[in-house]
C-alpha positions in Angstrom: 90.1 32.6 -39.9 92.1 31.2 -37.0 95.6 30.1 -38.1 95.4 27.0 -35.8 92.6 25.0 -37.5 91.5 21.4 -37.4 92.4 19.3 -40.5 91.6 15.8 -41.6 95.4 15.1 -41.8 95.9 12.6 -44.7 94.6 13.8 -48.1 94.7 10.1 -49.2 92.4 9.0 -46.3 90.1 12.1 -46.9 89.6 11.1 -50.5 88.6 7.6 -49.5 86.3 8.9 -46.8 84.5 11.4 -49.0 83.8 8.6 -51.6 82.7 6.1 -48.9 80.4 8.6 -47.1 79.0 9.6 -50.5 78.0 6.0 -51.2 76.5 5.8 -47.7 74.3 8.9 -47.9 73.2 7.8 -51.4 72.4 4.2 -50.2 70.4 5.6 -47.3 68.4 8.0 -49.6 69.8 11.0 -47.8 70.3 12.4 -51.3 68.8 11.9 -54.8 70.3 12.2 -58.2 73.3 14.7 -57.9 72.1 16.3 -54.6 74.3 17.1 -51.7 78.0 17.8 -51.2 80.9 16.7 -49.0 84.1 18.5 -48.1 87.2 18.1 -45.9 89.8 20.6 -44.7 93.3 19.5 -45.8 95.1 22.6 -44.5 94.4 26.2 -43.4 93.8 27.2 -47.1 92.9 24.0 -49.0 89.6 22.2 -49.0 88.9 18.9 -50.7 85.4 18.6 -52.1 83.0 16.6 -54.1 82.3 17.9 -57.7 79.1 19.2 -59.0 76.9 17.1 -61.3 77.9 13.7 -59.9 75.8 11.4 -57.8 77.3 10.9 -54.4 76.8 7.2 -54.8 79.2 7.1 -57.7 82.0 9.3 -56.6 85.6 8.2 -57.5 88.7 9.6 -55.8 90.0 11.1 -59.1 86.8 13.1 -59.5 87.4 15.1 -56.3 88.6 18.7 -56.5 90.6 21.1 -54.2 89.8 24.8 -53.7 91.2 27.6 -51.6 89.3 29.5 -49.0 88.0 32.0 -51.5 86.4 29.2 -53.5 88.9 29.2 -56.3 89.5 25.7 -57.7 93.2 24.8 -57.7 93.0 21.2 -58.9 90.7 18.5 -60.0 89.2 17.5 -63.4 85.6 18.4 -62.6 84.0 21.7 -61.5 83.2 22.2 -57.8 79.7 22.9 -56.6 78.6 26.5 -56.1 77.4 25.4 -52.6 81.1 24.9 -51.6 80.8 28.5 -50.4 78.5 27.4 -47.6 81.2 24.9 -46.5 83.9 27.6 -46.7 82.0 30.0 -44.5 81.5 27.2 -41.9 85.3 26.5 -42.0 86.1 30.2 -41.5 83.7 30.4 -38.6 84.7 27.1 -36.9 88.4 26.4 -36.6 87.6 23.2 -34.7 85.9 21.4 -37.6 87.6 19.6 -40.4 84.6 18.2 -42.5 81.2 19.3 -43.7 78.3 17.2 -45.1 75.3 18.6 -46.8 72.3 16.3 -47.6 68.6 16.1 -47.9 67.5 13.3 -45.5 63.8 13.0 -46.1 62.3 13.0 -42.6 64.6 15.8 -41.3 64.0 17.8 -44.5 60.3 17.3 -43.9 60.7 19.0 -40.5 62.6 21.8 -42.2 59.9 22.2 -44.9 57.2 22.3 -42.1 59.1 25.0 -40.3 60.0 22.8 -37.3 63.4 22.3 -35.6 64.6 19.3 -33.7 65.5 20.7 -30.4 63.2 18.9 -28.0 65.2 17.1 -25.2 63.9 13.5 -25.7 66.9 11.3 -26.7 70.0 11.1 -24.5 72.2 10.2 -27.5 71.2 13.3 -29.4 71.6 15.6 -26.5 75.1 14.3 -25.8 76.2 14.2 -29.4 74.5 17.3 -30.9 72.8 19.2 -28.2 69.9 20.0 -30.6 69.3 20.6 -34.2 68.0 24.1 -34.8 66.3 25.4 -37.9 67.9 28.2 -40.0 65.7 30.5 -42.1 65.7 30.0 -45.8 68.6 31.2 -47.9 68.9 30.9 -51.7 71.1 28.0 -52.7 74.3 28.5 -54.7 75.0 32.1 -53.5 76.1 34.0 -50.4 72.6 34.3 -49.1 72.4 30.6 -48.2 74.8 30.8 -45.3 73.9 34.1 -43.7 70.7 32.8 -41.9 72.8 29.8 -40.7 75.7 31.8 -39.4 74.6 32.3 -35.7 73.5 28.6 -35.5 76.6 27.1 -37.1 78.7 29.0 -34.6 77.1 26.9 -31.8 75.8 23.7 -33.3 77.3 20.8 -35.3 74.0 20.1 -37.1 71.5 22.6 -38.6 68.3 22.2 -40.5 68.0 24.5 -43.5 64.4 25.7 -44.2 63.0 24.2 -47.4 66.3 22.7 -48.3 67.9 20.0 -46.1 70.6 19.7 -43.4 74.2 20.4 -42.8 76.5 18.7 -40.3 80.0 19.5 -39.2 82.7 17.1 -37.8 86.3 16.5 -37.0 86.4 14.0 -39.9 84.2 13.2 -42.9 83.0 10.1 -41.1 82.2 12.1 -38.0 80.1 14.6 -40.0 78.3 11.7 -41.8 77.5 10.0 -38.5 75.9 13.3 -37.3 73.8 13.4 -40.4 72.6 9.8 -39.6 71.8 10.9 -36.1 69.8 13.9 -37.4 67.7 11.7 -39.6 67.2 9.0 -37.0 66.1 11.6 -34.5 63.7 13.1 -37.0 62.1 9.7 -37.7 61.6 9.0 -34.0 60.2 12.5 -33.4 57.8 12.1 -36.3 56.4 8.8 -34.9 56.1 10.3 -31.4 54.1 13.3 -32.8 51.9 10.9 -34.8 51.2 8.9 -31.7 50.2 12.2 -30.0 52.7 12.4 -27.2 56.3 13.5 -26.8 57.8 13.0 -23.4 60.7 15.4 -22.8 63.4 14.7 -20.3 63.4 16.5 -17.0 65.8 19.4 -16.3 67.8 17.2 -13.9 68.1 14.5 -16.6 69.2 17.1 -19.2 71.8 18.6 -16.8 73.3 15.2 -16.2 73.6 14.7 -20.0 75.2 18.2 -20.3 77.7 17.2 -17.7 78.5 14.2 -19.9 79.0 16.5 -22.9 81.5 18.5 -20.9 83.3 15.4 -19.7 83.5 14.2 -23.3 84.8 17.6 -24.5 81.7 18.3 -26.7 81.0 22.0 -27.2 77.8 23.8 -28.0 74.5 24.4 -26.1 71.6 22.0 -25.8 68.8 24.1 -27.3 66.1 21.9 -25.7 62.5 23.0 -26.0 59.8 22.3 -23.4 56.6 20.7 -24.6 54.5 23.8 -24.0 56.8 26.2 -25.9 55.5 25.5 -29.4 51.8 25.6 -28.9 49.5 23.3 -31.0 51.6 21.8 -33.8 49.0 19.4 -35.2 48.8 21.1 -38.5 52.6 21.3 -38.9 52.8 17.6 -38.0 50.4 16.8 -40.8 52.5 18.8 -43.2 55.6 16.8 -42.1 53.8 13.5 -42.6 52.6 14.4 -46.1 56.1 15.6 -47.1 57.8 12.4 -45.9 55.2 10.2 -47.5 55.5 12.0 -50.8 59.3 11.7 -50.8 59.1 8.0 -49.9 56.8 7.5 -52.9 59.0 9.4 -55.3 62.0 7.4 -54.1 60.4 4.1 -55.2 
């Protein structure tokens, strides 16, 4: 890992942000029950993280734990999640990030279950902020296998869909990572509606290049990953799968 890494700065503020963003992802139904996890890098070898077995909507600052970069818990009254290893690998790979959010936003997860990424160049805000949201192949949760399929994507993108699992977003702060998760789900909802209506109009190459120039001007790294409309073939069956998945999750959430 690079010695010069991004950190969230204040541990006090990081604790507040993790609890607040936990409440937000729970309130927006991005997680259910005890799903998801949130972390922040305090220093080169200390990570503050949410504990296992606790709803993100009910996190308290005193529940949070700290581990080292090997995943060994060094403080905190509650056990850390086994999925913290996914966060640690992301921190080791990306010295420029200071926070990671993992959640299961229903519409975006529906795309992941259907085997679809979110890389079409259709929304300027998404292109500027994220570039695109690629799909990583499935990896078994809780172990080292979960991150390996994600590794080449996390190296280049701040938001990645995880096949049959959910999504992960990276940021310079916990709030930044959370906002990116909101953008992923918002994009997924719009993409789903466009596909149901039968037409997705992608931006032209010139329009995309102008947005990429804005990314450069704003100091945002990564590549766009935009897909043209004719690259994916007929996706009607996959769209139907997404729709069913989203409807089922909305019913279960009631």
